[in-house]
N, C-alpha and C positions, 0 to 999 in steps of 0.2 A: 742526569734525566734525559731533558732537551734532545742530547744528540743522539740516545737509543733509536731505533724505528720502528721498538713496542711504545717505547716512552711516548713519541710523537701521534703512534696510531690512538695510543691509548686517552692521550689530550683529545684527537681529532672527533671521536667516537663519543666526548662527553659533549661538547660544543653540537654535535648531530642530534643527541638525545634531549638535549635545552632547546633545538628547534623542533624536534618533534614533540615537546613538552608543549611551545608555543602553540604548536600549530593543535596539538588538541583542544587545548584552551579556548583557543579562538573558534573550531568547527563545533565548540560543547554550548559555548554564550549561544551562537547562533542557533542551534537547534535549540534549546533554552526558550530563545525569541519566539522561534516559530511553536512550540507546544506553545506558548500564551497564547500568542495569535490565535491558534486553532483553535483553541479551549473558549476563547473571549466569541467567536466566530459561531460556536455552538451554541453557546447560551446564548446569543445572543436570536439564534433559531429557533431552542427552546424545542427542539422534537424529542420523544422519550419513547424508548422502545416499551413493550410492556409484560408484564411478568405477573405467575400470580402468587395465590400464599407459599406456595411450596419453593417459590422461586424460579420457576419455567417460564420460557419464553412462550408468550401468545399471543395472539392473530384474531383482532376482534371477537377474543374472550374466549378461544376455542386456542389449544395445545396442538393438535393434526393440522390447524390450520399454519402455524409456526412451522411446525415440522415440514408440510409440504413448501415452503420458502426457503426452510433450509437445503430440502432437497435439490432443489431448483438455483439455489446458492452451491451448496457443494458439487453435485453432480453434473449440472449441466453446464455451468458456467468454470468448473474446477478449480474458485475458489479456494484458498486455503483458512480455514475458518481457525479463530485463535480461540477456543472456548475461554481464557481469561479474559479478555475481552468485555464478553458481554457478566456483566455485574449487576444483578437484583436491585443493590444496595447503590448504586451509579447507570441509574438508565437512559442519560443523557449521551446521546448520539455525539460519541465523539473519537472514537476510534475506525481504524480501518473496518475491523471485520464488524463493526455495528452500522458503520455507514452501507458499507454493502447489504447488509441484510434489509437495512431502507428500502435501499435499491430492490430488491430482488420480491420487495414487498410490494412496492408498485408497478415492477414489469407483471410477478405474479397475479396480482388481480386483473392488469390489462391483459392479459395472454388468455387468462380463465376467461373473460367478460364476455358480454353481451351488447353488441351497440344496434341503437335503435334506427334508422334512418328513416324518416318520414319524404318522402316525394308529395307532390306538387302538381297538380295539372299542367303548370309548363314545364315540368322537371319530365312527365310523360313524353309533353308534344317534343321535347329536344329530343330527349332519347330515341323516339321516331325517327328523326327525322336524321339524326345522327348516324342510325342504324344500329343503336345500342339497342333495342328492340325491333323486332319487326313490321311489319307496316299496322298488323294489329294490335301491338302491344303485346306479344309473347315473348314473354324472356326468357332467353338460353344463358345467361351467363355465367359465372361461378360458384352461384351461392345455390347449391344444391337444389334446398328446403321449396326455391322459387322458382325452379328449372320446368319450362313447357306452360308454364301462369302466363294469362293475362293481368298484369299490374294494373292496377290502379291509384288512384292519388290516395295516401293513406301510410301508415307505419308498418315496417316491415323489420325485422329481428335478423341480424346478420351473427352469426357466432364468431371469436376472432380465431379457436381452434388452435392456439398456441403459436399463433405467427406476430413474427415482427414487421415492423416496415414496411422492408421489403417482402414480403411474405405475399401483400394482397396485390390486387389486381387494380392498379387505380384508374383503368380505360373502364372498368366493368360500372356501373352504372349504382346497380348496391355496395358492390365491393368496395369498391374508388369511394362513398362517403362514409362508409364503416371506416375504412384507416386512419383519415382525418379525424374521426371521433375518437378511436381509442388509443392512435398515437397520436396524439392532441399537440400545439406548442409547450402546453404544460407539462405534458410527460417528459418532453424531452427535456425542457427544463429541467426537473427534479430529478432526471437521472443523469442529465451534467453535471450537477452542482453534488449530487451524491460524491460521484465520482471522482469530482475535483477533492471533495472531503479524504477520500481514502487514498487515495493519491498521496495526499498531501503528509497524511499519518504516515503513509509506508515510508513516502523518500525519506521522512523526521526521522522512523527508526531505522532507516540505513544510513540517515550522517551519524546518526549515533553511535552506529557500529565503526564508523570511522574513525571517528572520535575517541573510542575507546582504542582503536587498533595503532594508531600514532600515539598513545601514552601508552601503551602497553610496549611498543619502537622504539620509545623514549626508554622508558626502563629496562629495555636489556640495552638499548648502546650505551647508557651511563655507567647500566655494573659493568658488562665489558668494557669501557673503559676505562674505569677506577682498578681493575683486575689487573690491566696491563699494566699500569703504572705502579701497582705494587707488587707485579713481579719483578717492574726493574728498580725497584727501589729493594727489594729484596736480595735480588742478584748483586748490587752495590752494596749490602752490607755482608754479607758473605765476602766478597773480594775481599774487602774491607779486612774482616777478620781473617783472611789468609795472608793476606800481607804482611799483617802483623806477628803472624805466629814464626812468617818465614825468618823475619827481621828478629826475634828472640833466639832463632834458632841456632843464626848465627855467630850472633855476641860469642857464646862459650870460645867456637874457633877463635875467634878475634883473638880474644882474651890470654888463649895459649900460648899464639903464635906472639903477640907482647911479651910476656912472661921468658 
């Protein structure tokens, strides 16, 4: 059998199949370790999504608030939400969809918020000197609500208007400070942390798919190898039977000649 090309190919495929099984086992063990680590990380953070008694996602007590966040996540960010990841019985944030929803929650409230900018007399004087304001303190910046007004020390409301970090004018007296308040270091850190969680979960799902693919290739290679070896052995048995039949047919002829 080992001298037959198909037999050698069959043995080779079985060895390759075993290699695939080993690779699948190693990949699966690494994936399980990653899932365990992510779960521990999620439990340590203890961030949970909110659901109502009907099992619907809510934000600050309303379904409409959660729906607005989902619009941002699905329509603006084009994230493929997996409904199965949103489980009212398991509100702990530990899947890619849950991490991304929590990220969208932070972004939504930041984008729809209003920042309070407090100006002091020194701020006004410095802005006049730097020509951010006219000599009499008149504001002609990008915040429409105060354009043409003479700014005095006090508090000013600056709407974010759906702007991200780069959407603000950092050189503007009001807009620049509003940017620092809206997209603070804390907001950036939370978004980055949640992004890492989402990317980690997605990567683990991809790795699990790779492990399943390796296992499938192992099955295919092993079955093909066994099939080739079986074919070779079946051929050898058939040949043996044919040789035996030829010998029996020759025996009467030899006997008649001897007679």
